[in-house]
C-alpha positions in Angstrom: -124.1 15.6 176.3 -124.8 12.1 174.6 -126.6 14.3 171.6 -122.7 16.2 171.1 -120.7 13.2 171.4 -123.3 11.0 168.7 -122.9 14.2 166.7 -119.5 14.6 166.9 -119.0 10.8 165.5 -121.0 11.5 162.7 -119.6 14.8 162.0 -116.2 13.1 161.9 -117.2 10.2 160.0 -118.8 12.5 157.4 -115.4 14.2 157.2 -113.5 11.0 156.6 -115.6 10.2 154.0 -115.4 13.8 152.3 -112.0 13.0 152.4 -111.5 9.9 151.1 -113.7 10.7 148.2 -111.4 14.5 147.6 -108.5 11.8 147.6 -110.1 9.3 144.9 -111.2 12.4 143.1 -107.8 14.0 142.7 -105.8 10.3 142.2 -108.6 9.5 139.4 -108.0 13.6 137.9 -104.0 14.1 138.1 -102.7 10.3 137.7 -99.4 11.8 136.4 -99.4 14.0 138.8 -99.8 11.9 141.8 -97.1 9.5 140.5 -94.5 11.8 140.1 -94.8 13.0 143.5 -94.7 9.6 144.7 -91.6 8.6 142.7 -89.9 11.9 143.6 -90.7 11.6 147.2 -89.3 8.5 147.3 -86.1 9.1 145.5 -85.3 11.7 148.1 -86.2 9.5 150.9 -83.9 7.0 149.7 -81.1 9.5 149.0 -81.8 10.7 152.5 -81.3 6.9 154.0 -78.5 6.3 152.0 -76.7 9.0 152.8 -78.1 9.3 156.9 -77.5 5.0 157.2 -80.2 2.6 158.7 -82.3 3.5 161.8 -80.8 2.3 164.8 -82.8 3.9 167.6 -84.9 1.0 168.9 -87.8 3.7 169.3 -87.8 4.8 165.6 -87.8 1.1 164.5 -90.7 0.6 167.2 -92.6 3.9 165.3 -91.5 2.8 161.7 -93.3 -1.0 162.7 -96.2 0.3 164.4 -97.1 2.2 161.2 -96.1 -0.4 158.5 -98.5 -2.7 160.5 -101.3 -0.1 161.0 -101.1 0.3 156.6 -101.7 -3.5 156.4 -104.5 -3.9 158.4 -106.0 -0.9 156.6 -105.8 -2.4 153.1 
C-alpha cells in the first residue's frame, strides 16, 4: 500500500513537472498567440462583468478571494 501511495505521488509530481515544462514551451514559442488570447478573454470578461454588474453573492465573493489568495501564495 505504501508503494502505491509513494508511486502515486511520484507520478503526480512527474505530470506536474511535465505540464509546467510544456506550458513554458508554449508561452515561449507562441507569445503572440498567448498574448492575443489573454487580451481577448480579458476584454470579453470585462464586458460580461460590466453588463451583469458586480458580484453580490457572499459565496462568490469568498471563492474569488480564495482564488486570489492561492494565486498570490503560489507566485
